[in-house]
N, CA, C and O atoms as a GROMACS GRO file, in nm:
protein
  560
    1SER      N    1   4.873   5.554  -1.790
    1SER     CA    2   4.728   5.551  -1.791
    1SER      C    3   4.674   5.643  -1.901
    1SER      O    4   4.748   5.726  -1.955
    2ASP      N    5   4.547   5.628  -1.933
    2ASP     CA    6   4.485   5.710  -2.037
    2ASP      C    7   4.484   5.858  -1.999
    2ASP      O    8   4.501   5.945  -2.084
    3THR      N    9   4.463   5.886  -1.872
    3THR     CA   10   4.461   6.025  -1.827
    3THR      C   11   4.596   6.091  -1.849
    3THR      O   12   4.603   6.204  -1.896
    4VAL      N   13   4.701   6.020  -1.815
    4VAL     CA   14   4.836   6.075  -1.833
    4VAL      C   15   4.864   6.096  -1.982
    4VAL      O   16   4.917   6.200  -2.021
    5ARG      N   17   4.828   5.998  -2.065
    5ARG     CA   18   4.852   6.012  -2.210
    5ARG      C   19   4.774   6.129  -2.267
    5ARG      O   20   4.824   6.202  -2.353
    6SER      N   21   4.651   6.148  -2.221
    6SER     CA   22   4.570   6.259  -2.268
    6SER      C   23   4.632   6.392  -2.226
    6SER      O   24   4.633   6.488  -2.304
    7GLU      N   25   4.685   6.398  -2.104
    7GLU     CA   26   4.752   6.520  -2.057
    7GLU      C   27   4.877   6.549  -2.140
    7GLU      O   28   4.909   6.664  -2.167
    8VAL      N   29   4.948   6.443  -2.179
    8VAL     CA   30   5.066   6.462  -2.263
    8VAL      C   31   5.025   6.519  -2.399
    8VAL      O   32   5.091   6.611  -2.449
    9TYR      N   33   4.918   6.467  -2.458
    9TYR     CA   34   4.868   6.524  -2.584
    9TYR      C   35   4.833   6.670  -2.565
    9TYR      O   36   4.871   6.754  -2.647
   10PHE      N   37   4.761   6.702  -2.458
   10PHE     CA   38   4.722   6.841  -2.433
   10PHE      C   39   4.844   6.931  -2.424
   10PHE      O   40   4.850   7.036  -2.489
   11ASP      N   41   4.943   6.891  -2.344
   11ASP     CA   42   5.065   6.972  -2.329
   11ASP      C   43   5.138   6.988  -2.461
   11ASP      O   44   5.187   7.096  -2.493
   12THR      N   45   5.145   6.879  -2.539
   12THR     CA   46   5.213   6.884  -2.669
   12THR      C   47   5.142   6.981  -2.763
   12THR      O   48   5.206   7.066  -2.825
   13VAL      N   49   5.011   6.967  -2.773
   13VAL     CA   50   4.933   7.055  -2.862
   13VAL      C   51   4.946   7.200  -2.817
   13VAL      O   52   4.968   7.289  -2.899
   14ARG      N   53   4.933   7.223  -2.687
   14ARG     CA   54   4.946   7.360  -2.635
   14ARG      C   55   5.081   7.420  -2.673
   14ARG      O   56   5.088   7.533  -2.722
   15ASP      N   57   5.187   7.345  -2.651
   15ASP     CA   58   5.321   7.397  -2.682
   15ASP      C   59   5.338   7.423  -2.831
   15ASP      O   60   5.399   7.523  -2.869
   16LEU      N   61   5.285   7.335  -2.914
   16LEU     CA   62   5.295   7.355  -3.060
   16LEU      C   63   5.216   7.479  -3.103
   16LEU      O   64   5.262   7.556  -3.187
   17ILE      N   65   5.098   7.498  -3.046
   17ILE     CA   66   5.016   7.615  -3.078
   17ILE      C   67   5.088   7.742  -3.034
   17ILE      O   68   5.099   7.838  -3.111
   18LEU      N   69   5.138   7.742  -2.911
   18LEU     CA   70   5.208   7.860  -2.861
   18LEU      C   71   5.333   7.890  -2.944
   18LEU      O   72   5.375   8.006  -2.954
   19GLY      N   73   5.392   7.787  -3.002
   19GLY     CA   74   5.509   7.806  -3.086
   19GLY      C   75   5.474   7.836  -3.231
   19GLY      O   76   5.564   7.855  -3.314
   20GLY      N   77   5.344   7.842  -3.263
   20GLY     CA   78   5.302   7.871  -3.400
   20GLY      C   79   5.332   7.759  -3.499
   20GLY      O   80   5.344   7.783  -3.619
   21ARG      N   81   5.345   7.639  -3.449
   21ARG     CA   82   5.376   7.523  -3.534
   21ARG      C   83   5.245   7.453  -3.569
   21ARG      O   84   5.212   7.348  -3.514
   22TRP      N   85   5.173   7.513  -3.663
   22TRP     CA   86   5.034   7.476  -3.692
   22TRP      C   87   5.019   7.337  -3.751
   22TRP      O   88   4.929   7.263  -3.711
   23GLU      N   89   5.104   7.300  -3.846
   23GLU     CA   90   5.092   7.167  -3.908
   23GLU      C   91   5.117   7.056  -3.805
   23GLU      O   92   5.046   6.956  -3.802
   24GLU      N   93   5.219   7.077  -3.722
   24GLU     CA   94   5.249   6.977  -3.619
   24GLU      C   95   5.136   6.972  -3.516
   24GLU      O   96   5.102   6.864  -3.467
   25ALA      N   97   5.080   7.086  -3.483
   25ALA     CA   98   4.969   7.089  -3.387
   25ALA      C   99   4.849   7.014  -3.443
   25ALA      O  100   4.782   6.940  -3.371
   26ARG      N  101   4.820   7.033  -3.574
   26ARG     CA  102   4.708   6.962  -3.635
   26ARG      C  103   4.730   6.812  -3.632
   26ARG      O  104   4.638   6.735  -3.603
   27ARG      N  105   4.854   6.769  -3.662
   27ARG     CA  106   4.885   6.626  -3.658
   27ARG      C  107   4.870   6.570  -3.517
   27ARG      O  108   4.817   6.460  -3.499
   28ALA      N  109   4.915   6.646  -3.418
   28ALA     CA  110   4.903   6.600  -3.279
   28ALA      C  111   4.755   6.591  -3.239
   28ALA      O  112   4.716   6.497  -3.169
   29LEU      N  113   4.674   6.686  -3.281
   29LEU     CA  114   4.530   6.679  -3.254
   29LEU      C  115   4.469   6.556  -3.321
   29LEU      O  116   4.387   6.487  -3.261
   30ASP      N  117   4.509   6.529  -3.444
   30ASP     CA  118   4.458   6.411  -3.514
   30ASP      C  119   4.498   6.282  -3.441
   30ASP      O  120   4.415   6.192  -3.426
   31ASP      N  121   4.622   6.274  -3.397
   31ASP     CA  122   4.668   6.156  -3.322
   31ASP      C  123   4.590   6.141  -3.192
   31ASP      O  124   4.550   6.031  -3.155
   32TRP      N  125   4.568   6.252  -3.124
   32TRP     CA  126   4.494   6.252  -2.998
   32TRP      C  127   4.352   6.199  -3.021
   32TRP      O  128   4.302   6.117  -2.944
   33GLU      N  129   4.290   6.246  -3.128
   33GLU     CA  130   4.154   6.202  -3.160
   33GLU      C  131   4.148   6.054  -3.193
   33GLU      O  132   4.053   5.986  -3.155
   34VAL      N  133   4.248   6.003  -3.264
   34VAL     CA  134   4.252   5.861  -3.299
   34VAL      C  135   4.271   5.776  -3.172
   34VAL      O  136   4.204   5.674  -3.154
   35ASP      N  137   4.362   5.818  -3.086
   35ASP     CA  138   4.389   5.743  -2.964
   35ASP      C  139   4.275   5.751  -2.862
   35ASP      O  140   4.253   5.657  -2.786
   36PHE      N  141   4.203   5.862  -2.861
   36PHE     CA  142   4.095   5.885  -2.765
   36PHE      C  143   3.974   5.943  -2.838
   36PHE      O  144   3.946   6.062  -2.825
   37PRO      N  145   3.902   5.861  -2.915
   37PRO     CA  146   3.792   5.913  -2.997
   37PRO      C  147   3.684   5.987  -2.918
   37PRO      O  148   3.624   6.081  -2.970
   38LEU      N  149   3.658   5.946  -2.797
   38LEU     CA  150   3.554   6.013  -2.718
   38LEU      C  151   3.600   6.146  -2.660
   38LEU      O  152   3.519   6.223  -2.609
   39SER      N  153   3.730   6.174  -2.669
   39SER     CA  154   3.783   6.299  -2.615
   39SER      C  155   3.729   6.419  -2.692
   39SER      O  156   3.729   6.531  -2.640
   40LYS      N  157   3.682   6.397  -2.814
   40LYS     CA  158   3.630   6.506  -2.895
   40LYS      C  159   3.506   6.568  -2.830
   40LYS      O  160   3.470   6.682  -2.859
   41LEU      N  161   3.441   6.492  -2.742
   41LEU     CA  162   3.317   6.537  -2.682
   41LEU      C  163   3.334   6.603  -2.546
   41LEU      O  164   3.241   6.666  -2.495
   42GLN      N  165   3.451   6.590  -2.486
   42GLN     CA  166   3.466   6.638  -2.349
   42GLN      C  167   3.611   6.669  -2.319
   42GLN      O  168   3.699   6.650  -2.402
   43GLY      N  169   3.633   6.717  -2.199
   43GLY     CA  170   3.769   6.741  -2.152
   43GLY      C  171   3.840   6.850  -2.228
   43GLY      O  172   3.779   6.944  -2.280
   44ALA      N  173   3.970   6.838  -2.233
   44ALA     CA  174   4.055   6.943  -2.288
   44ALA      C  175   4.062   6.942  -2.441
   44ALA      O  176   4.099   7.044  -2.500
   45PHE      N  177   4.029   6.833  -2.506
   45PHE     CA  178   4.043   6.825  -2.651
   45PHE      C  179   3.968   6.936  -2.725
   45PHE      O  180   4.028   7.004  -2.808
   46PRO      N  181   3.838   6.957  -2.698
   46PRO     CA  182   3.769   7.062  -2.773
   46PRO      C  183   3.831   7.200  -2.753
   46PRO      O  184   3.833   7.282  -2.845
   47LEU      N  185   3.882   7.227  -2.633
   47LEU     CA  186   3.945   7.356  -2.608
   47LEU      C  187   4.077   7.368  -2.685
   47LEU      O  188   4.107   7.474  -2.741
   48ALA      N  189   4.154   7.261  -2.687
   48ALA     CA  190   4.279   7.264  -2.762
   48ALA      C  191   4.251   7.280  -2.912
   48ALA      O  192   4.319   7.356  -2.980
   49GLU      N  193   4.150   7.209  -2.962
   49GLU     CA  194   4.115   7.220  -3.103
   49GLU      C  195   4.065   7.360  -3.136
   49GLU      O  196   4.100   7.416  -3.240
   50ALA      N  197   3.984   7.417  -3.049
   50ALA     CA  198   3.937   7.554  -3.071
   50ALA      C  199   4.053   7.653  -3.070
   50ALA      O  200   4.056   7.747  -3.150
   51ARG      N  201   4.150   7.632  -2.981
   51ARG     CA  202   4.269   7.719  -2.978
   51ARG      C  203   4.348   7.707  -3.109
   51ARG      O  204   4.401   7.805  -3.160
   52TYR      N  205   4.353   7.586  -3.161
   52TYR     CA  206   4.420   7.566  -3.290
   52TYR      C  207   4.351   7.650  -3.398
   52TYR      O  208   4.416   7.724  -3.471
   53TYR      N  209   4.219   7.639  -3.406
   53TYR     CA  210   4.146   7.715  -3.509
   53TYR      C  211   4.154   7.864  -3.484
   53TYR      O  212   4.158   7.942  -3.580
   54LYS      N  213   4.158   7.905  -3.358
   54LYS     CA  214   4.180   8.047  -3.328
   54LYS      C  215   4.316   8.091  -3.383
   54LYS      O  216   4.329   8.197  -3.444
   55GLY      N  217   4.416   8.008  -3.360
   55GLY     CA  218   4.551   8.041  -3.404
   55GLY      C  219   4.564   8.056  -3.554
   55GLY      O  220   4.643   8.139  -3.601
   56ILE      N  221   4.489   7.977  -3.629
   56ILE     CA  222   4.495   7.989  -3.776
   56ILE      C  223   4.384   8.081  -3.827
   56ILE      O  224   4.361   8.092  -3.948
   57ARG      N  225   4.316   8.148  -3.734
   57ARG     CA  226   4.213   8.247  -3.763
   57ARG      C  227   4.092   8.190  -3.835
   57ARG      O  228   4.028   8.258  -3.915
   58ASP      N  229   4.061   8.064  -3.807
   58ASP     CA  230   3.938   8.003  -3.857
   58ASP      C  231   3.835   8.017  -3.744
   58ASP      O  232   3.803   7.922  -3.674
   59TRP      N  233   3.785   8.140  -3.731
   59TRP     CA  234   3.697   8.174  -3.620
   59TRP      C  235   3.566   8.096  -3.624
   59TRP      O  236   3.510   8.062  -3.519
   60ASN      N  237   3.516   8.067  -3.744
   60ASN     CA  238   3.390   7.996  -3.754
   60ASN      C  239   3.402   7.855  -3.695
   60ASN      O  240   3.316   7.813  -3.617
   61ARG      N  241   3.507   7.783  -3.732
   61ARG     CA  242   3.525   7.648  -3.676
   61ARG      C  243   3.545   7.653  -3.525
   61ARG      O  244   3.491   7.570  -3.452
   62ALA      N  245   3.622   7.750  -3.479
   62ALA     CA  246   3.641   7.764  -3.334
   62ALA      C  247   3.507   7.787  -3.265
   62ALA      O  248   3.479   7.725  -3.163
   63ALA      N  249   3.425   7.874  -3.320
   63ALA     CA  250   3.295   7.905  -3.260
   63ALA      C  251   3.204   7.782  -3.257
   63ALA      O  252   3.136   7.757  -3.157
   64VAL      N  253   3.203   7.705  -3.365
   64VAL     CA  254   3.119   7.584  -3.372
   64VAL      C  255   3.163   7.483  -3.266
   64VAL      O  256   3.078   7.427  -3.196
   65ILE      N  257   3.292   7.460  -3.253
   65ILE     CA  258   3.344   7.365  -3.154
   65ILE      C  259   3.310   7.411  -3.013
   65ILE      O  260   3.265   7.331  -2.930
   66LEU      N  261   3.330   7.538  -2.986
   66LEU     CA  262   3.306   7.590  -2.852
   66LEU      C  263   3.159   7.590  -2.816
   66LEU      O  264   3.123   7.563  -2.701
   67ARG      N  265   3.073   7.620  -2.912
   67ARG     CA  266   2.928   7.616  -2.887
   67ARG      C  267   2.885   7.472  -2.855
   67ARG      O  268   2.810   7.449  -2.760
   68ALA      N  269   2.933   7.377  -2.933
   68ALA     CA  270   2.898   7.237  -2.909
   68ALA      C  271   2.947   7.193  -2.771
   68ALA      O  272   2.875   7.123  -2.698
   69TYR      N  273   3.066   7.233  -2.734
   69TYR     CA  274   3.120   7.200  -2.603
   69TYR      C  275   3.030   7.259  -2.494
   69TYR      O  276   2.990   7.190  -2.400
   70ARG      N  277   3.000   7.388  -2.507
   70ARG     CA  278   2.918   7.458  -2.407
   70ARG      C  279   2.781   7.394  -2.393
   70ARG      O  280   2.731   7.377  -2.282
   71LYS      N  281   2.721   7.358  -2.505
   71LYS     CA  282   2.588   7.297  -2.501
   71LYS      C  283   2.593   7.156  -2.444
   71LYS      O  284   2.492   7.106  -2.394
   72GLY      N  285   2.708   7.090  -2.452
   72GLY     CA  286   2.720   6.951  -2.410
   72GLY      C  287   2.760   6.930  -2.265
   72GLY      O  288   2.763   6.816  -2.218
   73VAL      N  289   2.790   7.036  -2.193
   73VAL     CA  290   2.831   7.022  -2.053
   73VAL      C  291   2.744   7.109  -1.963
   73VAL      O  292   2.695   7.214  -2.003
   74GLU      N  293   2.726   7.061  -1.842
   74GLU     CA  294   2.655   7.142  -1.743
   74GLU      C  295   2.752   7.243  -1.682
   74GLU      O  296   2.735   7.364  -1.695
   75MET      N  297   2.855   7.190  -1.616
   75MET     CA  298   2.954   7.275  -1.552
   75MET      C  299   3.085   7.198  -1.545
   75MET      O  300   3.089   7.085  -1.496
   76THR      N  301   3.190   7.260  -1.593
   76THR     CA  302   3.324   7.202  -1.582
   76THR      C  303   3.420   7.314  -1.545
   76THR      O  304   3.386   7.432  -1.555
   77ASN      N  305   3.538   7.277  -1.503
   77ASN     CA  306   3.641   7.378  -1.475
   77ASN      C  307   3.678   7.457  -1.600
   77ASN      O  308   3.719   7.572  -1.592
   78GLU      N  309   3.663   7.393  -1.717
   78GLU     CA  310   3.702   7.456  -1.842
   78GLU      C  311   3.592   7.543  -1.903
   78GLU      O  312   3.618   7.618  -1.998
   79LEU      N  313   3.469   7.536  -1.849
   79LEU     CA  314   3.358   7.608  -1.911
   79LEU      C  315   3.381   7.759  -1.920
   79LEU      O  316   3.354   7.816  -2.025
   80PRO      N  317   3.428   7.827  -1.816
   80PRO     CA  318   3.452   7.972  -1.831
   80PRO      C  319   3.552   8.004  -1.942
   80PRO      O  320   3.532   8.099  -2.018
   81LEU      N  321   3.658   7.926  -1.952
   81LEU     CA  322   3.756   7.948  -2.059
   81LEU      C  323   3.692   7.925  -2.195
   81LEU      O  324   3.712   8.003  -2.288
   82ALA      N  325   3.614   7.818  -2.207
   82ALA     CA  326   3.546   7.789  -2.334
   82ALA      C  327   3.452   7.902  -2.373
   82ALA      O  328   3.447   7.942  -2.489
   83MET      N  329   3.378   7.952  -2.275
   83MET     CA  330   3.286   8.062  -2.304
   83MET      C  331   3.361   8.189  -2.343
   83MET      O  332   3.318   8.262  -2.433
   84GLY      N  333   3.473   8.214  -2.277
   84GLY     CA  334   3.554   8.331  -2.314
   84GLY      C  335   3.609   8.320  -2.455
   84GLY      O  336   3.609   8.418  -2.529
   85LEU      N  337   3.654   8.201  -2.493
   85LEU     CA  338   3.703   8.180  -2.629
   85LEU      C  339   3.590   8.194  -2.731
   85LEU      O  340   3.609   8.247  -2.840
   86GLU      N  341   3.472   8.144  -2.694
   86GLU     CA  342   3.357   8.157  -2.784
   86GLU      C  343   3.319   8.304  -2.802
   86GLU      O  344   3.286   8.346  -2.912
   87LEU      N  345   3.323   8.382  -2.694
   87LEU     CA  346   3.297   8.526  -2.704
   87LEU      C  347   3.392   8.589  -2.805
   87LEU      O  348   3.351   8.668  -2.890
   88GLU      N  349   3.519   8.555  -2.792
   88GLU     CA  350   3.620   8.611  -2.881
   88GLU      C  351   3.593   8.574  -3.026
   88GLU      O  352   3.602   8.659  -3.116
   89ALA      N  353   3.561   8.447  -3.050
   89ALA     CA  354   3.535   8.402  -3.187
   89ALA      C  355   3.413   8.473  -3.246
   89ALA      O  356   3.416   8.517  -3.360
   90LEU      N  357   3.306   8.483  -3.168
   90LEU     CA  358   3.185   8.549  -3.219
   90LEU      C  359   3.208   8.698  -3.243
   90LEU      O  360   3.152   8.755  -3.337
   91ALA      N  361   3.290   8.760  -3.160
   91ALA     CA  362   3.324   8.901  -3.183
   91ALA      C  363   3.403   8.916  -3.313
   91ALA      O  364   3.378   9.008  -3.391
   92GLU      N  365   3.498   8.827  -3.336
   92GLU     CA  366   3.576   8.832  -3.460
   92GLU      C  367   3.487   8.814  -3.582
   92GLU      O  368   3.512   8.872  -3.688
   93LEU      N  369   3.382   8.732  -3.566
   93LEU     CA  370   3.288   8.706  -3.676
   93LEU      C  371   3.177   8.812  -3.683
   93LEU      O  372   3.098   8.813  -3.777
   94ASN      N  373   3.173   8.900  -3.582
   94ASN     CA  374   3.069   9.002  -3.570
   94ASN      C  375   2.930   8.939  -3.575
   94ASN      O  376   2.841   8.988  -3.646
   95ARG      N  377   2.911   8.832  -3.499
   95ARG     CA  378   2.786   8.757  -3.495
   95ARG      C  379   2.702   8.800  -3.375
   95ARG      O  380   2.700   8.731  -3.273
   96ALA      N  381   2.633   8.911  -3.388
   96ALA     CA  382   2.553   8.966  -3.278
   96ALA      C  383   2.444   8.869  -3.235
   96ALA      O  384   2.414   8.859  -3.116
   97ASP      N  385   2.384   8.797  -3.329
   97ASP     CA  386   2.276   8.704  -3.296
   97ASP      C  387   2.326   8.594  -3.203
   97ASP      O  388   2.266   8.568  -3.098
   98ALA      N  389   2.434   8.529  -3.240
   98ALA     CA  390   2.491   8.422  -3.158
   98ALA      C  391   2.549   8.478  -3.028
   98ALA      O  392   2.544   8.413  -2.925
   99MET      N  393   2.603   8.600  -3.035
   99MET     CA  394   2.659   8.664  -2.915
   99MET      C  395   2.549   8.685  -2.811
   99MET      O  396   2.572   8.661  -2.692
  100ASP      N  397   2.432   8.729  -2.853
  100ASP     CA  398   2.321   8.750  -2.759
  100ASP      C  399   2.287   8.621  -2.685
  100ASP      O  400   2.268   8.622  -2.564
  101GLU      N  401   2.278   8.510  -2.759
  101GLU     CA  402   2.245   8.381  -2.699
  101GLU      C  403   2.354   8.338  -2.600
  101GLU      O  404   2.323   8.288  -2.491
  102LEU      N  405   2.479   8.356  -2.638
  102LEU     CA  406   2.590   8.318  -2.550
  102LEU      C  407   2.592   8.404  -2.424
  102LEU      O  408   2.611   8.352  -2.314
  103VAL      N  409   2.573   8.534  -2.439
  103VAL     CA  410   2.575   8.623  -2.324
  103VAL      C  411   2.464   8.585  -2.225
  103VAL      O  412   2.487   8.587  -2.104
  104LYS      N  413   2.347   8.552  -2.274
  104LYS     CA  414   2.238   8.507  -2.186
  104LYS      C  415   2.278   8.380  -2.111
  104LYS      O  416   2.251   8.367  -1.992
  105ASP      N  417   2.341   8.287  -2.181
  105ASP     CA  418   2.384   8.162  -2.118
  105ASP      C  419   2.490   8.190  -2.011
  105ASP      O  420   2.485   8.132  -1.903
  106ILE      N  421   2.583   8.278  -2.041
  106ILE     CA  422   2.687   8.313  -1.943
  106ILE      C  423   2.624   8.377  -1.820
  106ILE      O  424   2.658   8.340  -1.707
  107ARG      N  425   2.533   8.471  -1.841
  107ARG     CA  426   2.468   8.538  -1.727
  107ARG      C  427   2.390   8.438  -1.642
  107ARG      O  428   2.382   8.452  -1.520
  108LYS      N  429   2.332   8.337  -1.706
  108LYS     CA  430   2.254   8.236  -1.634
  108LYS      C  431   2.346   8.140  -1.557
  108LYS      O  432   2.320   8.109  -1.441
  109ARG      N  433   2.452   8.094  -1.622
  109ARG     CA  434   2.535   7.989  -1.565
  109ARG      C  435   2.654   8.038  -1.485
  109ARG      O  436   2.698   7.971  -1.392
  110LEU      N  437   2.706   8.155  -1.520
  110LEU     CA  438   2.829   8.204  -1.456
  110LEU      C  439   2.817   8.353  -1.420
  110LEU      O  440   2.908   8.431  -1.445
  111ALA      N  441   2.705   8.389  -1.363
  111ALA     CA  442   2.674   8.530  -1.338
  111ALA      C  443   2.781   8.603  -1.257
  111ALA      O  444   2.805   8.722  -1.279
  112THR      N  445   2.844   8.534  -1.163
  112THR     CA  446   2.942   8.601  -1.076
  112THR      C  447   3.086   8.579  -1.120
  112THR      O  448   3.179   8.629  -1.056
  113HIS      N  449   3.107   8.507  -1.228
  113HIS     CA  450   3.242   8.480  -1.277
  113HIS      C  451   3.290   8.598  -1.362
  113HIS      O  452   3.208   8.665  -1.425
  114PRO      N  453   3.420   8.624  -1.365
  114PRO     CA  454   3.472   8.734  -1.448
  114PRO      C  455   3.433   8.725  -1.595
  114PRO      O  456   3.427   8.827  -1.663
  115VAL      N  457   3.406   8.604  -1.647
  115VAL     CA  458   3.366   8.592  -1.787
  115VAL      C  459   3.234   8.664  -1.813
  115VAL      O  460   3.207   8.702  -1.927
  116ALA      N  461   3.151   8.683  -1.710
  116ALA     CA  462   3.025   8.756  -1.728
  116ALA      C  463   3.052   8.903  -1.759
  116ALA      O  464   2.984   8.962  -1.844
  117ARG      N  465   3.151   8.962  -1.693
  117ARG     CA  466   3.189   9.101  -1.725
  117ARG      C  467   3.247   9.108  -1.866
  117ARG      O  468   3.219   9.201  -1.942
  118GLN      N  469   3.329   9.009  -1.900
  118GLN     CA  470   3.386   9.003  -2.035
  118GLN      C  471   3.274   8.992  -2.138
  118GLN      O  472   3.282   9.054  -2.244
  119ALA      N  473   3.170   8.915  -2.108
  119ALA     CA  474   3.058   8.898  -2.201
  119ALA      C  475   2.988   9.031  -2.227
  119ALA      O  476   2.953   9.062  -2.340
  120ASP      N  477   2.968   9.110  -2.122
  120ASP     CA  478   2.903   9.240  -2.139
  120ASP      C  479   2.986   9.331  -2.230
  120ASP      O  480   2.931   9.403  -2.314
  121ILE      N  481   3.117   9.329  -2.212
  121ILE     CA  482   3.205   9.413  -2.295
  121ILE      C  483   3.198   9.370  -2.441
  121ILE      O  484   3.181   9.453  -2.530
  122TYR      N  485   3.212   9.242  -2.466
  122TYR     CA  486   3.206   9.191  -2.603
  122TYR      C  487   3.070   9.222  -2.666
  122TYR      O  488   3.063   9.264  -2.781
  123ALA      N  489   2.962   9.201  -2.591
  123ALA     CA  490   2.828   9.222  -2.646
  123ALA      C  491   2.809   9.367  -2.688
  123ALA      O  492   2.753   9.394  -2.794
  124ARG      N  493   2.855   9.460  -2.607
  124ARG     CA  494   2.843   9.603  -2.644
  124ARG      C  495   2.924   9.634  -2.770
  124ARG      O  496   2.879   9.708  -2.856
  125ARG      N  497   3.042   9.577  -2.778
  125ARG     CA  498   3.128   9.606  -2.894
  125ARG      C  499   3.072   9.547  -3.023
  125ARG      O  500   3.078   9.610  -3.128
  126VAL      N  501   3.017   9.426  -3.014
  126VAL     CA  502   2.964   9.361  -3.135
  126VAL      C  503   2.839   9.432  -3.181
  126VAL      O  504   2.823   9.457  -3.301
  127THR      N  505   2.750   9.465  -3.090
  127THR     CA  506   2.625   9.529  -3.131
  127THR      C  507   2.651   9.669  -3.187
  127THR      O  508   2.574   9.717  -3.270
  128ARG      N  509   2.758   9.734  -3.142
  128ARG     CA  510   2.794   9.864  -3.197
  128ARG      C  511   2.885   9.850  -3.319
  128ARG      O  512   2.917   9.949  -3.385
  129GLY      N  513   2.927   9.729  -3.348
  129GLY     CA  514   3.013   9.707  -3.465
  129GLY      C  515   3.157   9.743  -3.442
  129GLY      O  516   3.232   9.757  -3.539
  130GLY      N  517   3.198   9.759  -3.318
  130GLY     CA  518   3.336   9.796  -3.288
  130GLY      C  519   3.428   9.676  -3.284
  130GLY      O  520   3.386   9.562  -3.309
  131ALA      N  521   3.551   9.702  -3.253
  131ALA     CA  522   3.652   9.595  -3.245
  131ALA      C  523   3.635   9.520  -3.113
  131ALA      O  524   3.576   9.571  -3.018
  132ALA      N  525   3.687   9.401  -3.111
  132ALA     CA  526   3.686   9.321  -2.989
  132ALA      C  527   3.775   9.388  -2.885
  132ALA      O  528   3.868   9.459  -2.921
  133PRO      N  529   3.746   9.366  -2.756
  133PRO     CA  530   3.830   9.426  -2.653
  133PRO      C  531   3.970   9.368  -2.652
  133PRO      O  532   3.994   9.259  -2.705
  134ALA      N  533   4.060   9.440  -2.593
  134ALA     CA  534   4.197   9.392  -2.581
  134ALA      C  535   4.198   9.260  -2.504
  134ALA      O  536   4.118   9.242  -2.412
  135ARG      N  537   4.287   9.171  -2.541
  135ARG     CA  538   4.292   9.039  -2.480
  135ARG      C  539   4.402   9.033  -2.376
  135ARG      O  540   4.507   9.096  -2.389
  136ARG      N  541   4.374   8.954  -2.272
  136ARG     CA  542   4.480   8.925  -2.174
  136ARG      C  543   4.566   8.814  -2.233
  136ARG      O  544   4.556   8.781  -2.351
  137GLY      N  545   4.650   8.757  -2.151
  137GLY     CA  546   4.741   8.651  -2.197
  137GLY      C  547   4.671   8.538  -2.270
  137GLY      O  548   4.554   8.510  -2.245
  138ASP      N  549   4.741   8.476  -2.357
  138ASP     CA  550   4.685   8.367  -2.440
  138ASP      C  551   4.708   8.233  -2.372
  138ASP      O  552   4.780   8.148  -2.426
  139GLU      N  553   4.649   8.212  -2.257
  139GLU     CA  554   4.667   8.083  -2.191
  139GLU      C  555   4.577   7.980  -2.257
  139GLU      O  556   4.470   8.012  -2.309
  140LEU      N  557   4.621   7.857  -2.255
  140LEU     CA  558   4.542   7.748  -2.316
  140LEU      C  559   4.487   7.661  -2.207
  140LEU      O  560   4.418   7.563  -2.236
   0.00000   0.00000   0.00000
């Protein structure tokens, strides 16, 4: 089924990213997009693609993808992870303006979720110009 095939793409891309195999991960993302063109708008694809850009340190592309994802969904299981990744990307870019908007959205939509505490930490560090906080495990 399409769901199973999409999950296989996700697992493949995740494993390639975790293994630092960037060219193969990009090809797998491209194949995934061709086979499931609408996946770019929802589900795990945007998160996998953002993780790819995070891995190659293209923080701007990661931030753009994650913002579009966040703006395009009301609530999904992946939203807290997406918001956490977006926080990280904006901190790396030292984008206090965009960070303020994201933190407000997190407080509104996920006030009691741990990502809200993470948002406060990132926001303080970015506005003070400090480094991003230490990261927990790199789960995809």
